[in-house]
Phi, psi and omega in degrees: 000142176060231183262009180289141181245139175228161176188164178260135180228148177211156177293149180292344181266002183280072186284328187267004170291343174303324178295342179261002176095013179252069184255348184269112184251138173298122178289103189292341179271356177266099186297328182293314182298318184295312181300316176300316182298319182278332189250335182280160182247161168298135026264014175288116185294346179277348178291145179303326181294345179282347175056040178247334182239132181262131179268140176265174176306330182287323182283327187258001180304123178078003179242154183229151169244162177290316176230133183237134172257111179268123180262108192271141172234180182276018172281349173219108186229163176279131175230090188070236183265009183229166174278143175239114177280143181222156174240145179263117182235125179059260183228028183207153173278143175230161179268123178300139178278326180281135181299324183296319180297315181299314181296320179299318178304308176302319180294325181302315182287326175303308177305307186299320180288356184239023181267350188262140174267332188237338183181144177234130173246122176262118181256120175244122183297159176286336183084188183205115184297338181280351187242102185297345178274351182228059181289122183299330183295327178293313181297315178304319182296320176296314179299316180298322176294316180295321181296316175302330182277352177115000176298144179254125169305137186300329180288348176254348185280138172285137179278118184286156172274183189301330184278342181271166174253160176291150184281086177070224179270136175244135183250130185253000000 
């Protein structure tokens, strides 16, 4: 509404969001595309507010939107009491061998979760038990952990009016 900006963001390693219909990724090395995404308005489908193109941590580093939809994938999941970074290779998730790769994945989500000025909605897919790359138990574990940390499930969150902000992190 008004001059408020919204957009969807996802980790560059979020390869299985494509199965959920999120396959259009903002080309972060194309300065014109990034500028259009941040500055143009709907009805330009390239604009962040069209919610058709997902910005990765590379495109949104250092920039903010008013409201951000963080699209979470199985490239960062809970493994017991810790986070486990994963990479998608061919048709399966693998564990990165290099500590730097694991650290980069954690940092990617830190960047994504800090891009909003007024509100963040975290969308975690339900997964599909028939698809080993989208195990519902992994997504449920992430959602459960975020709820334990204070995220409010969207069905329980009060929808704010224009002057209000979302209540912290909201989980969809």
